[in-house]
PyMOL Python script that loads the backbone (N, CA, C, O; Angstrom):
from pymol import cmd

cmd.read_pdbstr("""\
ATOM      1  N   MET A   1       0.844  -1.184   0.000  1.00  0.00           N
ATOM      2  CA  MET A   1       0.000   0.000   0.000  1.00  0.00           C
ATOM      3  C   MET A   1       0.882   1.237   0.000  1.00  0.00           C
ATOM      4  O   MET A   1       1.795   1.358   0.816  1.00  0.00           O
ATOM      5  N   ILE A   2       0.609   2.140  -0.906  1.00  0.00           N
ATOM      6  CA  ILE A   2       1.346   3.394  -0.986  1.00  0.00           C
ATOM      7  C   ILE A   2       0.663   4.414  -0.079  1.00  0.00           C
ATOM      8  O   ILE A   2      -0.561   4.540  -0.092  1.00  0.00           O
ATOM      9  N   VAL A   3       1.445   5.130   0.698  1.00  0.00           N
ATOM     10  CA  VAL A   3       0.911   6.123   1.631  1.00  0.00           C
ATOM     11  C   VAL A   3       1.480   7.483   1.281  1.00  0.00           C
ATOM     12  O   VAL A   3       2.690   7.636   1.113  1.00  0.00           O
ATOM     13  N   ALA A   4       0.604   8.469   1.171  1.00  0.00           N
ATOM     14  CA  ALA A   4       1.024   9.842   0.921  1.00  0.00           C
ATOM     15  C   ALA A   4       1.047  10.592   2.246  1.00  0.00           C
ATOM     16  O   ALA A   4       0.227  10.341   3.130  1.00  0.00           O
ATOM     17  N   THR A   5       1.976  11.496   2.372  1.00  0.00           N
ATOM     18  CA  THR A   5       2.061  12.330   3.565  1.00  0.00           C
ATOM     19  C   THR A   5       1.698  13.755   3.187  1.00  0.00           C
ATOM     20  O   THR A   5       2.198  14.303   2.204  1.00  0.00           O
ATOM     21  N   ILE A   6       0.827  14.336   3.979  1.00  0.00           N
ATOM     22  CA  ILE A   6       0.422  15.725   3.775  1.00  0.00           C
ATOM     23  C   ILE A   6       0.812  16.497   5.021  1.00  0.00           C
ATOM     24  O   ILE A   6       0.478  16.099   6.138  1.00  0.00           O
ATOM     25  N   GLN A   7       1.511  17.591   4.831  1.00  0.00           N
ATOM     26  CA  GLN A   7       1.929  18.425   5.954  1.00  0.00           C
ATOM     27  C   GLN A   7       0.995  19.621   6.054  1.00  0.00           C
ATOM     28  O   GLN A   7       0.673  20.257   5.050  1.00  0.00           O
ATOM     29  N   LEU A   8       0.570  19.917   7.253  1.00  0.00           N
ATOM     30  CA  LEU A   8      -0.334  21.036   7.485  1.00  0.00           C
ATOM     31  C   LEU A   8       0.290  21.933   8.545  1.00  0.00           C
ATOM     32  O   LEU A   8       0.514  21.501   9.676  1.00  0.00           O
ATOM     33  N   ASP A   9       0.567  23.161   8.187  1.00  0.00           N
ATOM     34  CA  ASP A   9       1.140  24.118   9.131  1.00  0.00           C
ATOM     35  C   ASP A   9       0.015  24.853   9.854  1.00  0.00           C
ATOM     36  O   ASP A   9      -0.865  25.435   9.220  1.00  0.00           O
ATOM     37  N   LEU A  10       0.050  24.824  11.176  1.00  0.00           N
ATOM     38  CA  LEU A  10      -0.968  25.471  11.994  1.00  0.00           C
ATOM     39  C   LEU A  10      -0.318  26.424  12.975  1.00  0.00           C
ATOM     40  O   LEU A  10       0.746  26.124  13.517  1.00  0.00           O
ATOM     41  N   PRO A  11      -0.932  27.554  13.209  1.00  0.00           N
ATOM     42  CA  PRO A  11      -0.420  28.433  14.259  1.00  0.00           C
ATOM     43  C   PRO A  11      -0.613  27.753  15.620  1.00  0.00           C
ATOM     44  O   PRO A  11      -1.570  27.004  15.817  1.00  0.00           O
ATOM     45  N   ASP A  12       0.288  28.014  16.537  1.00  0.00           N
ATOM     46  CA  ASP A  12       0.160  27.446  17.883  1.00  0.00           C
ATOM     47  C   ASP A  12      -1.166  27.822  18.522  1.00  0.00           C
ATOM     48  O   ASP A  12      -1.697  27.076  19.345  1.00  0.00           O
ATOM     49  N   SER A  13      -1.703  28.983  18.143  1.00  0.00           N
ATOM     50  CA  SER A  13      -2.961  29.440  18.735  1.00  0.00           C
ATOM     51  C   SER A  13      -4.109  28.471  18.440  1.00  0.00           C
ATOM     52  O   SER A  13      -5.035  28.351  19.242  1.00  0.00           O
ATOM     53  N   VAL A  14      -4.058  27.785  17.307  1.00  0.00           N
ATOM     54  CA  VAL A  14      -5.106  26.815  16.974  1.00  0.00           C
ATOM     55  C   VAL A  14      -5.041  25.634  17.928  1.00  0.00           C
ATOM     56  O   VAL A  14      -6.068  25.189  18.440  1.00  0.00           O
ATOM     57  N   LEU A  15      -3.843  25.125  18.167  1.00  0.00           N
ATOM     58  CA  LEU A  15      -3.695  24.011  19.099  1.00  0.00           C
ATOM     59  C   LEU A  15      -4.081  24.431  20.514  1.00  0.00           C
ATOM     60  O   LEU A  15      -4.724  23.671  21.237  1.00  0.00           O
ATOM     61  N   LEU A  16      -3.694  25.629  20.901  1.00  0.00           N
ATOM     62  CA  LEU A  16      -4.058  26.122  22.224  1.00  0.00           C
ATOM     63  C   LEU A  16      -5.573  26.255  22.350  1.00  0.00           C
ATOM     64  O   LEU A  16      -6.149  25.863  23.364  1.00  0.00           O
ATOM     65  N   ALA A  17      -6.215  26.805  21.327  1.00  0.00           N
ATOM     66  CA  ALA A  17      -7.664  26.973  21.353  1.00  0.00           C
ATOM     67  C   ALA A  17      -8.371  25.621  21.387  1.00  0.00           C
ATOM     68  O   ALA A  17      -9.400  25.472  22.046  1.00  0.00           O
ATOM     69  N   ALA A  18      -7.824  24.644  20.684  1.00  0.00           N
ATOM     70  CA  ALA A  18      -8.421  23.309  20.657  1.00  0.00           C
ATOM     71  C   ALA A  18      -8.134  22.550  21.949  1.00  0.00           C
ATOM     72  O   ALA A  18      -8.834  21.592  22.278  1.00  0.00           O
ATOM     73  N   GLY A  19      -7.115  22.973  22.674  1.00  0.00           N
ATOM     74  CA  GLY A  19      -6.762  22.283  23.918  1.00  0.00           C
ATOM     75  C   GLY A  19      -6.240  20.882  23.681  1.00  0.00           C
ATOM     76  O   GLY A  19      -6.470  19.980  24.486  1.00  0.00           O
ATOM     77  N   GLN A  20      -5.535  20.700  22.574  1.00  0.00           N
ATOM     78  CA  GLN A  20      -5.055  19.376  22.200  1.00  0.00           C
ATOM     79  C   GLN A  20      -3.567  19.411  21.898  1.00  0.00           C
ATOM     80  O   GLN A  20      -3.002  20.435  21.515  1.00  0.00           O
ATOM     81  N   SER A  21      -2.959  18.251  22.088  1.00  0.00           N
ATOM     82  CA  SER A  21      -1.577  18.097  21.662  1.00  0.00           C
ATOM     83  C   SER A  21      -1.566  17.994  20.138  1.00  0.00           C
ATOM     84  O   SER A  21      -2.610  17.736  19.539  1.00  0.00           O
ATOM     85  N   PRO A  22      -0.422  18.188  19.502  1.00  0.00           N
ATOM     86  CA  PRO A  22      -0.367  18.010  18.040  1.00  0.00           C
ATOM     87  C   PRO A  22      -0.837  16.621  17.598  1.00  0.00           C
ATOM     88  O   PRO A  22      -1.481  16.488  16.557  1.00  0.00           O
ATOM     89  N   GLU A  23      -0.524  15.603  18.369  1.00  0.00           N
ATOM     90  CA  GLU A  23      -0.931  14.230  18.025  1.00  0.00           C
ATOM     91  C   GLU A  23      -2.443  14.065  18.130  1.00  0.00           C
ATOM     92  O   GLU A  23      -3.065  13.455  17.261  1.00  0.00           O
ATOM     93  N   GLU A  24      -3.039  14.612  19.200  1.00  0.00           N
ATOM     94  CA  GLU A  24      -4.493  14.533  19.356  1.00  0.00           C
ATOM     95  C   GLU A  24      -5.206  15.296  18.248  1.00  0.00           C
ATOM     96  O   GLU A  24      -6.201  14.829  17.694  1.00  0.00           O
ATOM     97  N   PHE A  25      -4.684  16.472  17.937  1.00  0.00           N
ATOM     98  CA  PHE A  25      -5.274  17.295  16.881  1.00  0.00           C
ATOM     99  C   PHE A  25      -5.200  16.564  15.544  1.00  0.00           C
ATOM    100  O   PHE A  25      -6.179  16.548  14.798  1.00  0.00           O
ATOM    101  N   ALA A  26      -4.066  15.967  15.234  1.00  0.00           N
ATOM    102  CA  ALA A  26      -3.892  15.245  13.968  1.00  0.00           C
ATOM    103  C   ALA A  26      -4.844  14.056  13.887  1.00  0.00           C
ATOM    104  O   ALA A  26      -5.428  13.802  12.834  1.00  0.00           O
ATOM    105  N   ARG A  27      -5.006  13.326  14.991  1.00  0.00           N
ATOM    106  CA  ARG A  27      -5.908  12.169  15.015  1.00  0.00           C
ATOM    107  C   ARG A  27      -7.354  12.621  14.765  1.00  0.00           C
ATOM    108  O   ARG A  27      -8.077  12.010  13.977  1.00  0.00           O
ATOM    109  N   GLU A  28      -7.762  13.697  15.445  1.00  0.00           N
ATOM    110  CA  GLU A  28      -9.122  14.203  15.257  1.00  0.00           C
ATOM    111  C   GLU A  28      -9.307  14.769  13.845  1.00  0.00           C
ATOM    112  O   GLU A  28     -10.355  14.567  13.232  1.00  0.00           O
ATOM    113  N   ALA A  29      -8.308  15.465  13.332  1.00  0.00           N
ATOM    114  CA  ALA A  29      -8.395  16.038  11.984  1.00  0.00           C
ATOM    115  C   ALA A  29      -8.546  14.933  10.944  1.00  0.00           C
ATOM    116  O   ALA A  29      -9.321  15.082   9.999  1.00  0.00           O
ATOM    117  N   LYS A  30      -7.816  13.822  11.099  1.00  0.00           N
ATOM    118  CA  LYS A  30      -7.940  12.698  10.171  1.00  0.00           C
ATOM    119  C   LYS A  30      -9.344  12.116  10.215  1.00  0.00           C
ATOM    120  O   LYS A  30      -9.926  11.793   9.180  1.00  0.00           O
ATOM    121  N   PHE A  31      -9.888  11.983  11.433  1.00  0.00           N
ATOM    122  CA  PHE A  31     -11.245  11.462  11.558  1.00  0.00           C
ATOM    123  C   PHE A  31     -12.248  12.395  10.897  1.00  0.00           C
ATOM    124  O   PHE A  31     -13.115  11.940  10.150  1.00  0.00           O
ATOM    125  N   LEU A  32     -12.145  13.687  11.159  1.00  0.00           N
ATOM    126  CA  LEU A  32     -13.099  14.646  10.596  1.00  0.00           C
ATOM    127  C   LEU A  32     -12.988  14.736   9.075  1.00  0.00           C
ATOM    128  O   LEU A  32     -13.996  14.901   8.387  1.00  0.00           O
ATOM    129  N   LEU A  33     -11.770  14.628   8.550  1.00  0.00           N
ATOM    130  CA  LEU A  33     -11.589  14.597   7.098  1.00  0.00           C
ATOM    131  C   LEU A  33     -12.247  13.352   6.512  1.00  0.00           C
ATOM    132  O   LEU A  33     -12.981  13.432   5.527  1.00  0.00           O
ATOM    133  N   ALA A  34     -11.980  12.205   7.125  1.00  0.00           N
ATOM    134  CA  ALA A  34     -12.581  10.954   6.665  1.00  0.00           C
ATOM    135  C   ALA A  34     -14.101  11.030   6.735  1.00  0.00           C
ATOM    136  O   ALA A  34     -14.791  10.583   5.819  1.00  0.00           O
ATOM    137  N   LEU A  35     -14.622  11.595   7.820  1.00  0.00           N
ATOM    138  CA  LEU A  35     -16.064  11.715   8.004  1.00  0.00           C
ATOM    139  C   LEU A  35     -16.688  12.588   6.912  1.00  0.00           C
ATOM    140  O   LEU A  35     -17.721  12.231   6.346  1.00  0.00           O
ATOM    141  N   LYS A  36     -16.073  13.710   6.623  1.00  0.00           N
ATOM    142  CA  LYS A  36     -16.624  14.616   5.607  1.00  0.00           C
ATOM    143  C   LYS A  36     -16.566  13.982   4.216  1.00  0.00           C
ATOM    144  O   LYS A  36     -17.526  14.084   3.452  1.00  0.00           O
ATOM    145  N   LEU A  37     -15.456  13.335   3.881  1.00  0.00           N
ATOM    146  CA  LEU A  37     -15.351  12.665   2.583  1.00  0.00           C
ATOM    147  C   LEU A  37     -16.393  11.559   2.447  1.00  0.00           C
ATOM    148  O   LEU A  37     -16.965  11.365   1.375  1.00  0.00           O
ATOM    149  N   PHE A  38     -16.636  10.834   3.541  1.00  0.00           N
ATOM    150  CA  PHE A  38     -17.675   9.806   3.551  1.00  0.00           C
ATOM    151  C   PHE A  38     -19.053  10.437   3.388  1.00  0.00           C
ATOM    152  O   PHE A  38     -19.868   9.955   2.601  1.00  0.00           O
ATOM    153  N   GLU A  39     -19.315  11.508   4.125  1.00  0.00           N
ATOM    154  CA  GLU A  39     -20.605  12.188   4.066  1.00  0.00           C
ATOM    155  C   GLU A  39     -20.894  12.698   2.652  1.00  0.00           C
ATOM    156  O   GLU A  39     -22.038  12.659   2.199  1.00  0.00           O
ATOM    157  N   LEU A  40     -19.872  13.169   1.967  1.00  0.00           N
ATOM    158  CA  LEU A  40     -20.022  13.670   0.600  1.00  0.00           C
ATOM    159  C   LEU A  40     -20.107  12.553  -0.438  1.00  0.00           C
ATOM    160  O   LEU A  40     -20.360  12.815  -1.614  1.00  0.00           O
ATOM    161  N   GLY A  41     -19.896  11.305  -0.004  1.00  0.00           N
ATOM    162  CA  GLY A  41     -19.947  10.179  -0.920  1.00  0.00           C
ATOM    163  C   GLY A  41     -18.686  10.011  -1.750  1.00  0.00           C
ATOM    164  O   GLY A  41     -18.696   9.313  -2.764  1.00  0.00           O
ATOM    165  N   ARG A  42     -17.616  10.638  -1.333  1.00  0.00           N
ATOM    166  CA  ARG A  42     -16.367  10.568  -2.102  1.00  0.00           C
ATOM    167  C   ARG A  42     -15.566   9.313  -1.778  1.00  0.00           C
ATOM    168  O   ARG A  42     -14.790   8.835  -2.606  1.00  0.00           O
ATOM    169  N   ILE A  43     -15.757   8.775  -0.561  1.00  0.00           N
ATOM    170  CA  ILE A  43     -15.108   7.519  -0.175  1.00  0.00           C
ATOM    171  C   ILE A  43     -16.124   6.660   0.575  1.00  0.00           C
ATOM    172  O   ILE A  43     -17.112   7.167   1.105  1.00  0.00           O
ATOM    173  N   SER A  44     -15.867   5.359   0.611  1.00  0.00           N
ATOM    174  CA  SER A  44     -16.748   4.423   1.316  1.00  0.00           C
ATOM    175  C   SER A  44     -16.481   4.473   2.816  1.00  0.00           C
ATOM    176  O   SER A  44     -15.494   5.057   3.264  1.00  0.00           O
ATOM    177  N   SER A  45     -17.364   3.861   3.575  1.00  0.00           N
ATOM    178  CA  SER A  45     -17.156   3.814   5.022  1.00  0.00           C
ATOM    179  C   SER A  45     -15.899   3.013   5.362  1.00  0.00           C
ATOM    180  O   SER A  45     -15.203   3.331   6.326  1.00  0.00           O
ATOM    181  N   GLY A  46     -15.610   1.986   4.584  1.00  0.00           N
ATOM    182  CA  GLY A  46     -14.392   1.208   4.816  1.00  0.00           C
ATOM    183  C   GLY A  46     -13.140   2.030   4.552  1.00  0.00           C
ATOM    184  O   GLY A  46     -12.174   1.963   5.312  1.00  0.00           O
ATOM    185  N   GLN A  47     -13.158   2.806   3.471  1.00  0.00           N
ATOM    186  CA  GLN A  47     -12.017   3.671   3.165  1.00  0.00           C
ATOM    187  C   GLN A  47     -11.865   4.752   4.236  1.00  0.00           C
ATOM    188  O   GLN A  47     -10.751   5.082   4.642  1.00  0.00           O
ATOM    189  N   ALA A  48     -12.989   5.297   4.686  1.00  0.00           N
ATOM    190  CA  ALA A  48     -12.949   6.320   5.732  1.00  0.00           C
ATOM    191  C   ALA A  48     -12.378   5.742   7.023  1.00  0.00           C
ATOM    192  O   ALA A  48     -11.561   6.378   7.688  1.00  0.00           O
ATOM    193  N   ALA A  49     -12.808   4.545   7.369  1.00  0.00           N
ATOM    194  CA  ALA A  49     -12.296   3.893   8.577  1.00  0.00           C
ATOM    195  C   ALA A  49     -10.792   3.648   8.462  1.00  0.00           C
ATOM    196  O   ALA A  49     -10.045   3.852   9.419  1.00  0.00           O
ATOM    197  N   ASP A  50     -10.361   3.213   7.290  1.00  0.00           N
ATOM    198  CA  ASP A  50      -8.921   3.005   7.073  1.00  0.00           C
ATOM    199  C   ASP A  50      -8.158   4.313   7.209  1.00  0.00           C
ATOM    200  O   ASP A  50      -7.080   4.347   7.803  1.00  0.00           O
ATOM    201  N   LEU A  51      -8.712   5.388   6.660  1.00  0.00           N
ATOM    202  CA  LEU A  51      -8.050   6.685   6.708  1.00  0.00           C
ATOM    203  C   LEU A  51      -7.800   7.145   8.140  1.00  0.00           C
ATOM    204  O   LEU A  51      -6.730   7.667   8.453  1.00  0.00           O
ATOM    205  N   CYS A  52      -8.782   6.951   9.000  1.00  0.00           N
ATOM    206  CA  CYS A  52      -8.611   7.416  10.381  1.00  0.00           C
ATOM    207  C   CYS A  52      -8.206   6.289  11.329  1.00  0.00           C
ATOM    208  O   CYS A  52      -8.231   6.447  12.550  1.00  0.00           O
ATOM    209  N   GLU A  53      -7.833   5.152  10.747  1.00  0.00           N
ATOM    210  CA  GLU A  53      -7.279   4.025  11.509  1.00  0.00           C
ATOM    211  C   GLU A  53      -8.214   3.542  12.614  1.00  0.00           C
ATOM    212  O   GLU A  53      -7.809   3.345  13.759  1.00  0.00           O
ATOM    213  N   LEU A  54      -9.487   3.357  12.232  1.00  0.00           N
ATOM    214  CA  LEU A  54     -10.493   2.821  13.147  1.00  0.00           C
ATOM    215  C   LEU A  54     -11.121   1.588  12.516  1.00  0.00           C
ATOM    216  O   LEU A  54     -11.151   1.466  11.291  1.00  0.00           O
ATOM    217  N   PRO A  55     -11.624   0.669  13.341  1.00  0.00           N
ATOM    218  CA  PRO A  55     -12.449  -0.399  12.762  1.00  0.00           C
ATOM    219  C   PRO A  55     -13.689   0.227  12.117  1.00  0.00           C
ATOM    220  O   PRO A  55     -14.187   1.246  12.597  1.00  0.00           O
ATOM    221  N   ARG A  56     -14.183  -0.367  11.048  1.00  0.00           N
ATOM    222  CA  ARG A  56     -15.307   0.198  10.299  1.00  0.00           C
ATOM    223  C   ARG A  56     -16.523   0.418  11.189  1.00  0.00           C
ATOM    224  O   ARG A  56     -17.172   1.459  11.092  1.00  0.00           O
ATOM    225  N   VAL A  57     -16.841  -0.536  12.049  1.00  0.00           N
ATOM    226  CA  VAL A  57     -18.005  -0.400  12.929  1.00  0.00           C
ATOM    227  C   VAL A  57     -17.831   0.794  13.871  1.00  0.00           C
ATOM    228  O   VAL A  57     -18.787   1.530  14.116  1.00  0.00           O
ATOM    229  N   GLU A  58     -16.643   0.988  14.391  1.00  0.00           N
ATOM    230  CA  GLU A  58     -16.370   2.127  15.274  1.00  0.00           C
ATOM    231  C   GLU A  58     -16.521   3.440  14.497  1.00  0.00           C
ATOM    232  O   GLU A  58     -17.082   4.404  15.018  1.00  0.00           O
ATOM    233  N   PHE A  59     -16.029   3.485  13.263  1.00  0.00           N
ATOM    234  CA  PHE A  59     -16.187   4.678  12.444  1.00  0.00           C
ATOM    235  C   PHE A  59     -17.666   4.986  12.240  1.00  0.00           C
ATOM    236  O   PHE A  59     -18.089   6.128  12.416  1.00  0.00           O
ATOM    237  N   LEU A  60     -18.456   3.981  11.872  1.00  0.00           N
ATOM    238  CA  LEU A  60     -19.881   4.182  11.639  1.00  0.00           C
ATOM    239  C   LEU A  60     -20.596   4.624  12.909  1.00  0.00           C
ATOM    240  O   LEU A  60     -21.483   5.477  12.854  1.00  0.00           O
ATOM    241  N   PHE A  61     -20.224   4.060  14.042  1.00  0.00           N
ATOM    242  CA  PHE A  61     -20.815   4.444  15.321  1.00  0.00           C
ATOM    243  C   PHE A  61     -20.536   5.920  15.605  1.00  0.00           C
ATOM    244  O   PHE A  61     -21.441   6.669  15.972  1.00  0.00           O
ATOM    245  N   ARG A  62     -19.280   6.330  15.434  1.00  0.00           N
ATOM    246  CA  ARG A  62     -18.920   7.734  15.677  1.00  0.00           C
ATOM    247  C   ARG A  62     -19.607   8.663  14.686  1.00  0.00           C
ATOM    248  O   ARG A  62     -20.027   9.760  15.055  1.00  0.00           O
ATOM    249  N   ALA A  63     -19.726   8.239  13.435  1.00  0.00           N
ATOM    250  CA  ALA A  63     -20.409   9.046  12.423  1.00  0.00           C
ATOM    251  C   ALA A  63     -21.865   9.267  12.832  1.00  0.00           C
ATOM    252  O   ALA A  63     -22.381  10.381  12.742  1.00  0.00           O
ATOM    253  N   GLY A  64     -22.513   8.212  13.275  1.00  0.00           N
ATOM    254  CA  GLY A  64     -23.900   8.316  13.710  1.00  0.00           C
ATOM    255  C   GLY A  64     -24.065   9.249  14.902  1.00  0.00           C
ATOM    256  O   GLY A  64     -25.032  10.008  14.972  1.00  0.00           O
ATOM    257  N   ARG A  65     -23.126   9.193  15.835  1.00  0.00           N
ATOM    258  CA  ARG A  65     -23.180  10.082  17.005  1.00  0.00           C
ATOM    259  C   ARG A  65     -23.070  11.547  16.594  1.00  0.00           C
ATOM    260  O   ARG A  65     -23.595  12.427  17.277  1.00  0.00           O
ATOM    261  N   LEU A  66     -22.387  11.810  15.475  1.00  0.00           N
ATOM    262  CA  LEU A  66     -22.237  13.179  14.976  1.00  0.00           C
ATOM    263  C   LEU A  66     -23.313  13.528  13.946  1.00  0.00           C
ATOM    264  O   LEU A  66     -23.212  14.525  13.231  1.00  0.00           O
ATOM    265  N   LYS A  67     -24.348  12.683  13.890  1.00  0.00           N
ATOM    266  CA  LYS A  67     -25.518  12.921  13.028  1.00  0.00           C
ATOM    267  C   LYS A  67     -25.220  12.838  11.530  1.00  0.00           C
ATOM    268  O   LYS A  67     -25.929  13.435  10.720  1.00  0.00           O
ATOM    269  N   VAL A  68     -24.179  12.105  11.166  1.00  0.00           N
ATOM    270  CA  VAL A  68     -23.886  11.850   9.756  1.00  0.00           C
ATOM    271  C   VAL A  68     -24.576  10.537   9.390  1.00  0.00           C
ATOM    272  O   VAL A  68     -24.279   9.502   9.987  1.00  0.00           O
ATOM    273  N   PRO A  69     -25.485  10.563   8.426  1.00  0.00           N
ATOM    274  CA  PRO A  69     -26.189   9.328   8.044  1.00  0.00           C
ATOM    275  C   PRO A  69     -25.205   8.250   7.591  1.00  0.00           C
ATOM    276  O   PRO A  69     -24.284   8.514   6.818  1.00  0.00           O
ATOM    277  N   VAL A  70     -25.418   7.039   8.083  1.00  0.00           N
ATOM    278  CA  VAL A  70     -24.517   5.951   7.717  1.00  0.00           C
ATOM    279  C   VAL A  70     -25.149   5.008   6.705  1.00  0.00           C
ATOM    280  O   VAL A  70     -24.503   4.067   6.245  1.00  0.00           O
ATOM    281  N   ALA A  71     -26.422   5.256   6.350  1.00  0.00           N
ATOM    282  CA  ALA A  71     -27.098   4.474   5.324  1.00  0.00           C
ATOM    283  C   ALA A  71     -27.807   5.436   4.386  1.00  0.00           C
ATOM    284  O   ALA A  71     -28.356   6.450   4.816  1.00  0.00           O
ATOM    285  N   ASP A  72     -27.790   5.112   3.119  1.00  0.00           N
ATOM    286  CA  ASP A  72     -28.415   5.964   2.114  1.00  0.00           C
ATOM    287  C   ASP A  72     -29.558   5.197   1.469  1.00  0.00           C
ATOM    288  O   ASP A  72     -29.418   4.645   0.378  1.00  0.00           O
ATOM    289  N   LEU A  73     -30.700   5.172   2.166  1.00  0.00           N
ATOM    290  CA  LEU A  73     -31.856   4.428   1.686  1.00  0.00           C
ATOM    291  C   LEU A  73     -32.951   5.392   1.265  1.00  0.00           C
ATOM    292  O   LEU A  73     -33.211   6.388   1.940  1.00  0.00           O
ATOM    293  N   ASP A  74     -33.602   5.083   0.122  1.00  0.00           N
ATOM    294  CA  ASP A  74     -34.737   5.912  -0.276  1.00  0.00           C
ATOM    295  C   ASP A  74     -35.986   5.428   0.462  1.00  0.00           C
ATOM    296  O   ASP A  74     -35.932   4.441   1.197  1.00  0.00           O
ATOM    297  N   ASP A  75     -37.098   6.113   0.269  1.00  0.00           N
ATOM    298  CA  ASP A  75     -38.336   5.795   0.989  1.00  0.00           C
ATOM    299  C   ASP A  75     -38.809   4.374   0.724  1.00  0.00           C
ATOM    300  O   ASP A  75     -39.268   3.698   1.644  1.00  0.00           O
ATOM    301  N   GLN A  76     -38.706   3.911  -0.513  1.00  0.00           N
ATOM    302  CA  GLN A  76     -39.145   2.555  -0.849  1.00  0.00           C
ATOM    303  C   GLN A  76     -38.277   1.513  -0.155  1.00  0.00           C
ATOM    304  O   GLN A  76     -38.789   0.513   0.347  1.00  0.00           O
ATOM    305  N   GLU A  77     -36.972   1.742  -0.123  1.00  0.00           N
ATOM    306  CA  GLU A  77     -36.086   0.792   0.555  1.00  0.00           C
ATOM    307  C   GLU A  77     -36.384   0.746   2.050  1.00  0.00           C
ATOM    308  O   GLU A  77     -36.388  -0.326   2.654  1.00  0.00           O
ATOM    309  N   LEU A  78     -36.631   1.903   2.642  1.00  0.00           N
ATOM    310  CA  LEU A  78     -36.973   1.950   4.067  1.00  0.00           C
ATOM    311  C   LEU A  78     -38.285   1.201   4.321  1.00  0.00           C
ATOM    312  O   LEU A  78     -38.385   0.438   5.281  1.00  0.00           O
ATOM    313  N   GLU A  79     -39.274   1.411   3.480  1.00  0.00           N
ATOM    314  CA  GLU A  79     -40.561   0.760   3.642  1.00  0.00           C
ATOM    315  C   GLU A  79     -40.409  -0.765   3.551  1.00  0.00           C
ATOM    316  O   GLU A  79     -40.963  -1.494   4.374  1.00  0.00           O
ATOM    317  N   ARG A  80     -39.662  -1.240   2.555  1.00  0.00           N
ATOM    318  CA  ARG A  80     -39.412  -2.677   2.421  1.00  0.00           C
ATOM    319  C   ARG A  80     -38.687  -3.234   3.622  1.00  0.00           C
ATOM    320  O   ARG A  80     -38.972  -4.347   4.065  1.00  0.00           O
ATOM    321  N   GLY A  81     -37.744  -2.464   4.157  1.00  0.00           N
ATOM    322  CA  GLY A  81     -36.964  -2.927   5.288  1.00  0.00           C
ATOM    323  C   GLY A  81     -37.770  -3.065   6.567  1.00  0.00           C
ATOM    324  O   GLY A  81     -37.416  -3.860   7.438  1.00  0.00           O
ATOM    325  N   PHE A  82     -38.853  -2.299   6.694  1.00  0.00           N
ATOM    326  CA  PHE A  82     -39.639  -2.332   7.914  1.00  0.00           C
ATOM    327  C   PHE A  82     -40.927  -3.122   7.794  1.00  0.00           C
ATOM    328  O   PHE A  82     -41.676  -3.218   8.766  1.00  0.00           O
ATOM    329  N   LYS A  83     -41.207  -3.692   6.631  1.00  0.00           N
ATOM    330  CA  LYS A  83     -42.384  -4.532   6.476  1.00  0.00           C
ATOM    331  C   LYS A  83     -42.163  -5.863   7.179  1.00  0.00           C
ATOM    332  O   LYS A  83     -41.066  -6.421   7.156  1.00  0.00           O
ATOM    333  N   LEU A  84     -43.202  -6.348   7.791  1.00  0.00           N
ATOM    334  CA  LEU A  84     -43.113  -7.655   8.462  1.00  0.00           C
ATOM    335  C   LEU A  84     -43.514  -8.763   7.539  1.00  0.00           C
ATOM    336  O   LEU A  84     -43.501  -9.929   7.932  1.00  0.00           O
TER     337      LEU A  84
END
""", "prot")
cmd.dss("prot")
cmd.show_as("cartoon", "prot")
cmd.util.cbc("prot")
cmd.orient("prot")
């Protein structure tokens, strides 16, 4: 697997305002980037989970807690899914 490195320069004031170490900030930034790309449909939930180094189920759980839909079902699919 080929891995690209992206460097992001931040003023110290951002880290101070966030109250996080550089490592914590980077971990959260990776998760939020993965979450947004997933929300936009640009990557799958599996790719997003890989990006932020989480198990897929954990990624989906966290996405749901942040009110990001984890399933894209239309009304007919929802109706079929709930029929007995």
